[in-house]
N, C-alpha and C positions, 0 to 999 in steps of 0.2 A: 335710943338710937340703935340701929341695926349695924352689926359688924359684918362686912362682906369679906369673906375669906378669899384671898388671892394665892395662887401657887407661887412659890418662891422663884425668883429669877434664876438662881443657881439650878434649881430642879428643871426649869424650862430649858436652860442652856444645855444641861447634861442630857436631857431627853432628845433635844435636837441633834446634838453631836452623836449620841448613840444611834439615832435613826439614820443619820447621814453615813455612819460607818456601815450599818446594815445595808443601806442602799448600795454603797460602793461594793460590798461583798456579794450583792445579788440576792440577799435573803429578802423575804417578803411574805405574802404578796403586797405590792404597792399599787396605789390607784392614783390616776391623774385627777386634777381638779374637776375636769369634765365628768369623769366617772363618779367622783364623790358627789358632785352636784346631782347627777341622775339618780344615784342611790339614796341620797338624803332628801331629794325633792326640793332642795333650796338652790337658787341661782348661784352661779359662780361668783358674781359680784357680792352676794350676801356672805358667802364663805370667806372671801377676802376681807370684807368689812368686819365680820365677827372676829377674824384673826387680828385685825388692826386694833379693834377696841378691847381685845382681851376676853371676849366671850369664849373663844377657843384658844388654847395655847399655840405658840408658834408651830407651824407645820414644817416637818423636815423638808429639805430641798435636795434635789438631785445635784450632786457636786459638779457634774459635767454640764448640765443645762441651767441649773438654778430654779427649775420648775418645782412646784409643790408636789410632794409625794405623801399621800394619805395611807395609813395602815388600818388594820381592822379596829384597833382601839379608837382611832380618830373617827372612823365611820360609826362606831357604837355611840360615841359622844355626839356626833352630828344627828343621829337618830333621836336622841333625847332632846337635843336643842330644837329640832324640827317639830317634835311633839309639843314642847313648851311654847314655841312660837305659834303653833296652830291654835293654842288656847287663848292667844292674845296676851300672854305674860309679857310684862315690860322687860327691857334689856337689863335694867337694874336688878329686878327680882330674879331674872334668869342667871345673871352673874352670881348673885348670892346663892341661889339654889345649887348651881354647879360647883361653886367653891366649898359649899358645906358638905358635899357628897363624901369627901375623903374622911370627914370627922365621924362618920358612922352614927352609932347610937347617941353620941354626945350632941350631935346636931339634929337628931331626929325630930325633936320637938319643934325646932324652927322650921324644918322642912315641912312638917305637917301644917304649921301656921301659914307658910307661903302658899302651899297648895290649897288650903282652906280659903284663904283670901282670894285666890284665883277662882275657886269654885263659886264664891259669892259674886264675884264680878260676872262670871258666866251666867249665873242665875238671873242677875239683873238684865243682862243682854237678852236672855231668853224671854223674860217678861216683856221687855221692850218689843221684841219681835212678835210676840203674841198680840200685843196691842196694835201693832202695825198691820198684822194679818186680819184682825177683827175689822179694822178700818177698811181694808181692801175688800173684804167680804161684804161689808155694808155698802160700799160703792158699787159692787157688782149687783147687789139687790136693787139699789137705787136706779142704776142705768137699765136694769131689766124692766123696772116699772116705767121708766121714761120710754123705752123701746115699745112697750105695750100701750103707750099713750095713757098711762095712769098717773097724771101729774099730781093729783090729790094724794095718791098712795105714796109717790116719791117724796112729796113734801112732808107727809106724816112720818115716814120712815126717818128722814133726817131730823125732824123735830124730836122724835123719841130716842135718838141716838147720840145725844149730847155727851154722855159719859164716854162712849167709844171714841168720839171725835177728840175730846179733851185728852184722853189717855194716849191717843196717837200723837197729838201735838207734843205732849210731855216727853214721849219716848223719842221724838225726833230731835231733841236737843243734843243728843250725842250721835254723831255720824257713825255708821257701821263701816268697817273696812270692806272694800269691794273684792 
Protein backbone atom coordinates (compact mmCIF):
# COMPACT_ATOMS: atom_id res chain seq x y z
CA UNK A 1 0.00 0.00 0.00
CA UNK A 2 1.23 3.46 -0.86
CA UNK A 3 1.73 6.04 1.84
CA UNK A 4 0.55 9.50 0.91
CA UNK A 5 2.51 12.17 2.67
CA UNK A 6 0.38 15.10 3.84
CA UNK A 7 1.74 18.39 5.20
CA UNK A 8 1.22 18.75 8.93
CA UNK A 9 -1.75 20.88 10.03
CA UNK A 10 0.53 22.95 12.28
CA UNK A 11 2.76 23.73 9.32
CA UNK A 12 -0.24 24.77 7.22
CA UNK A 13 -1.62 26.94 10.01
CA UNK A 14 1.76 28.57 10.58
CA UNK A 15 2.14 29.13 6.84
CA UNK A 16 -1.28 30.75 6.61
CA UNK A 17 -0.65 32.97 9.66
CA UNK A 18 2.76 34.00 8.32
CA UNK A 19 1.26 34.83 4.93
CA UNK A 20 -1.56 36.83 6.52
CA UNK A 21 1.00 38.83 8.50
CA UNK A 22 2.94 39.51 5.31
CA UNK A 23 -0.27 40.56 3.53
CA UNK A 24 -1.16 42.94 6.36
CA UNK A 25 2.34 44.45 6.18
CA UNK A 26 2.02 44.92 2.44
CA UNK A 27 4.88 42.61 1.49
CA UNK A 28 4.37 40.50 -1.57
CA UNK A 29 3.72 40.40 -4.44
CA UNK A 30 0.32 38.84 -3.91
CA UNK A 31 -2.08 37.63 -6.56
CA UNK A 32 -5.86 37.30 -6.59
CA UNK A 33 -7.54 34.01 -7.41
CA UNK A 34 -8.37 35.41 -10.85
CA UNK A 35 -4.70 36.21 -11.49
CA UNK A 36 -3.63 32.80 -10.17
CA UNK A 37 -6.21 31.20 -12.44
CA UNK A 38 -4.95 33.04 -15.50
CA UNK A 39 -1.31 32.35 -14.66
CA UNK A 40 -1.85 28.65 -13.94
CA UNK A 41 -4.35 27.97 -16.70
CA UNK A 42 -6.76 26.39 -14.23
CA UNK A 43 -10.27 27.73 -13.56
CA UNK A 44 -10.94 29.52 -10.28
CA UNK A 45 -13.39 26.77 -9.33
CA UNK A 46 -10.62 24.18 -9.74
CA UNK A 47 -8.27 26.20 -7.54
CA UNK A 48 -10.92 26.37 -4.81
CA UNK A 49 -11.68 22.66 -5.19
CA UNK A 50 -8.01 21.67 -5.03
CA UNK A 51 -7.66 23.70 -1.84
CA UNK A 52 -10.79 22.10 -0.35
CA UNK A 53 -9.59 18.54 -1.02
CA UNK A 54 -6.00 19.23 0.05
CA UNK A 55 -4.20 19.07 -3.28
CA UNK A 56 -2.91 22.55 -2.44
CA UNK A 57 -2.42 23.80 1.10
CA UNK A 58 -4.73 26.47 2.49
CA UNK A 59 -4.16 29.74 0.70
CA UNK A 60 -3.53 32.88 2.73
CA UNK A 61 -6.46 35.26 3.06
CA UNK A 62 -6.47 39.02 3.03
CA UNK A 63 -7.40 39.92 6.63
CA UNK A 64 -9.59 42.83 5.54
CA UNK A 65 -11.55 41.12 2.73
CA UNK A 66 -11.10 37.39 3.35
CA UNK A 67 -10.14 36.89 -0.31
CA UNK A 68 -7.46 34.38 -1.24
CA UNK A 69 -3.98 35.82 -1.79
CA UNK A 70 -1.52 33.71 -3.76
CA UNK A 71 2.23 34.25 -3.54
CA UNK A 72 4.97 33.14 -5.93
CA UNK A 73 5.45 29.85 -4.05
CA UNK A 74 1.74 29.12 -4.53
CA UNK A 75 1.98 29.94 -8.23
CA UNK A 76 4.98 27.63 -8.63
CA UNK A 77 2.97 24.83 -7.01
CA UNK A 78 -0.02 25.58 -9.27
CA UNK A 79 2.24 25.33 -12.32
CA UNK A 80 3.34 21.84 -11.24
CA UNK A 81 -0.25 20.81 -10.53
CA UNK A 82 -1.41 22.18 -13.88
CA UNK A 83 1.23 20.12 -15.67
CA UNK A 84 0.40 16.95 -13.72
CA UNK A 85 -3.29 17.49 -14.41
CA UNK A 86 -2.59 17.97 -18.12
CA UNK A 87 -1.03 14.50 -18.20
CA UNK A 88 -4.27 13.07 -16.83
CA UNK A 89 -2.73 12.12 -13.50
CA UNK A 90 -5.37 11.17 -10.92
CA UNK A 91 -5.96 13.38 -7.90
CA UNK A 92 -4.80 10.57 -5.63
CA UNK A 93 -1.47 10.26 -7.45
CA UNK A 94 -1.10 14.04 -7.66
CA UNK A 95 -1.60 14.32 -3.91
CA UNK A 96 1.01 11.63 -3.29
CA UNK A 97 3.48 13.16 -5.75
CA UNK A 98 3.12 16.62 -4.20
CA UNK A 99 3.38 15.24 -0.67
CA UNK A 100 6.56 13.36 -1.52
CA UNK A 101 8.38 16.40 -2.94
CA UNK A 102 9.60 17.57 0.47
CA UNK A 103 11.23 14.19 1.16
CA UNK A 104 13.79 14.74 -1.61
CA UNK A 105 16.09 11.82 -2.36
CA UNK A 106 14.26 9.59 0.11
CA UNK A 107 11.09 9.77 -2.01
CA UNK A 108 12.79 9.95 -5.41
CA UNK A 109 12.19 6.26 -6.14
CA UNK A 110 8.47 6.59 -5.53
CA UNK A 111 8.33 9.80 -7.56
CA UNK A 112 9.93 7.95 -10.46
CA UNK A 113 7.38 5.13 -10.08
CA UNK A 114 4.46 7.57 -10.09
CA UNK A 115 5.74 9.34 -13.19
CA UNK A 116 6.59 6.07 -14.95
CA UNK A 117 3.06 4.77 -14.25
CA UNK A 118 1.65 7.96 -15.72
CA UNK A 119 3.95 7.59 -18.72
CA UNK A 120 2.57 4.08 -19.31
CA UNK A 121 -1.00 5.40 -19.11
CA UNK A 122 -0.12 8.09 -21.66
CA UNK A 123 1.50 5.47 -23.93
CA UNK A 124 -1.76 3.51 -23.88
CA UNK A 125 -3.81 6.60 -24.63
CA UNK A 126 -1.51 7.42 -27.55
CA UNK A 127 -1.88 3.88 -28.91
CA UNK A 128 -5.67 4.21 -28.60
CA UNK A 129 -5.56 7.54 -30.44
CA UNK A 130 -3.43 6.03 -33.22
CA UNK A 131 -6.00 3.22 -33.63
CA UNK A 132 -8.80 5.76 -33.83
CA UNK A 133 -6.89 7.83 -36.36
CA UNK A 134 -6.29 4.76 -38.56
CA UNK A 135 -10.04 4.15 -38.48
CA UNK A 136 -10.78 7.75 -39.50
CA UNK A 137 -8.27 7.47 -42.35
CA UNK A 138 -9.91 4.22 -43.44
CA UNK A 139 -13.32 5.88 -43.49
CA UNK A 140 -11.94 8.80 -45.52
CA UNK A 141 -10.65 6.34 -48.11
CA UNK A 142 -13.97 4.46 -48.00
CA UNK A 143 -16.06 7.58 -48.58
CA UNK A 144 -13.67 8.70 -51.29
CA UNK A 145 -14.42 5.48 -53.14
CA UNK A 146 -18.16 5.90 -52.54
CA UNK A 147 -17.93 9.46 -53.88
CA UNK A 148 -16.14 8.13 -56.95
CA UNK A 149 -18.93 5.55 -57.46
CA UNK A 150 -16.51 2.67 -56.74
CA UNK A 151 -18.79 0.57 -54.51
CA UNK A 152 -16.75 -2.60 -55.17
CA UNK A 153 -13.56 -0.80 -54.07
CA UNK A 154 -15.30 0.59 -50.99
CA UNK A 155 -16.56 -2.87 -49.98
CA UNK A 156 -13.16 -4.45 -50.61
CA UNK A 157 -11.49 -1.76 -48.51
CA UNK A 158 -13.80 -2.44 -45.56
CA UNK A 159 -13.37 -6.21 -45.91
CA UNK A 160 -9.56 -5.87 -45.84
CA UNK A 161 -9.65 -3.55 -42.84
CA UNK A 162 -11.08 -5.79 -40.12
CA UNK A 163 -8.01 -5.31 -37.89
CA UNK A 164 -8.26 -1.52 -38.07
CA UNK A 165 -11.96 -1.66 -37.24
CA UNK A 166 -11.44 -4.05 -34.31
CA UNK A 167 -8.57 -1.95 -32.92
CA UNK A 168 -10.73 1.19 -33.10
CA UNK A 169 -13.58 -0.57 -31.29
CA UNK A 170 -11.24 -1.76 -28.52
CA UNK A 171 -9.72 1.71 -28.14
CA UNK A 172 -13.19 3.22 -27.82
CA UNK A 173 -13.92 1.45 -24.55
CA UNK A 174 -12.20 4.23 -22.62
CA UNK A 175 -13.57 7.70 -23.32
CA UNK A 176 -11.03 10.44 -23.94
CA UNK A 177 -11.37 13.69 -22.02
CA UNK A 178 -12.63 16.48 -24.22
